C-alpha positions in Angstrom: 131.1 185.1 182.1 127.6 185.8 183.3 126.3 189.4 183.4 124.9 191.0 186.6 121.4 190.5 185.1 122.0 186.7 184.6 123.2 186.3 188.2 120.3 188.1 189.9 118.1 186.0 192.2 115.4 188.6 192.5 113.9 191.0 189.8 114.7 194.7 190.1 112.0 197.3 190.4 112.7 200.8 189.2 111.9 202.9 192.3 113.0 206.4 193.3 113.1 206.7 197.1 115.5 208.3 199.5 117.9 205.9 201.1 119.8 207.0 204.2 123.3 205.6 203.9 126.1 205.6 206.5 129.3 203.5 206.6 128.8 200.8 209.3 130.7 201.2 212.5 131.9 204.7 211.4 131.5 208.2 212.7 130.7 209.3 209.2 127.6 211.3 208.8 124.7 209.6 207.0 123.9 210.7 203.5 120.5 210.7 201.8 120.9 209.2 198.3 118.3 208.5 195.7 117.6 204.9 194.7 117.7 203.7 191.1 116.1 200.4 191.8 115.4 197.9 194.5 114.7 194.2 194.9 114.0 191.9 197.8 117.8 191.2 198.0 119.4 194.6 197.5 119.3 198.2 196.3 121.1 200.4 193.8 121.7 204.1 194.8 123.2 207.1 193.0 126.1 208.5 194.9 128.5 211.5 194.4 131.4 209.7 196.0 132.8 206.3 195.1 132.3 203.4 197.6 134.7 200.5 198.0 133.7 197.0 197.2 132.9 195.0 200.3 132.1 198.2 202.4 129.2 197.6 204.9 126.6 200.3 205.0 123.8 201.0 207.4 120.7 201.7 205.3 117.3 203.2 206.1 114.8 202.9 203.3 111.3 204.6 203.4 109.0 203.0 201.0 106.0 205.2 200.0 103.0 204.7 202.2 104.9 203.0 205.0 105.1 204.6 208.4 108.5 203.4 209.4 111.9 203.1 207.7 113.3 199.7 206.8 116.6 199.5 208.6 119.1 197.0 207.2 122.7 196.6 206.5 124.0 196.6 202.9 127.3 195.3 201.4 128.7 197.1 198.4 128.9 194.4 195.6 129.4 196.6 192.6 130.2 200.3 191.6 129.8 201.9 188.2 130.9 205.4 187.4 128.8 207.6 185.0 128.6 211.2 184.0 125.8 213.5 183.2 126.2 215.4 180.0 129.5 215.6 178.2 131.6 216.9 181.2 133.3 214.7 183.7 133.6 217.4 186.3 131.0 215.8 188.5 131.0 212.1 188.1 128.3 210.0 189.8 128.3 206.4 190.9 125.7 203.7 190.8 126.3 201.6 193.9 124.8 198.2 194.1 124.3 196.9 197.6 123.2 193.4 198.7 121.2 193.3 201.9 123.0 191.6 204.7 121.3 189.9 207.7 117.9 190.1 206.0 115.3 188.6 208.3 112.0 187.1 207.1 109.9 190.0 208.3 111.8 192.6 206.4 112.0 190.4 203.3 108.2 190.0 203.4 107.7 193.7 203.9 109.8 194.6 200.9 108.3 191.8 198.7 104.7 192.7 199.6 105.3 196.4 198.8 107.2 195.7 195.5 104.8 193.1 194.1 101.7 195.1 195.1 102.9 198.5 193.9 105.6 198.2 191.2 106.3 196.5 187.9 109.6 194.5 187.6 112.2 196.0 185.3 
């Protein structure tokens, strides 16, 4: 079985930015979550609540130096629980989301930023 690393189409870039996340077509309030990494095809965020596989999320990503948020939909494709320290009182979750409906303009915007400003992981 291939690992997530082996199946990736695009390289990941370690990048800490705020990502606004709200469940698509829901009255849920958006949450601001930190990213762990990002690629042209998706983003990994750190969450305090577990997401369900397949959930669709409305995302707003503000890359440093850009005037406007990148607005895109993400689909939860994996979730990994982890704890900080030795206590499990406050688990965290890495949530991997694949971009859905990614148009050429947004793809180019993300690619240009990542390859001009970051080093792949």
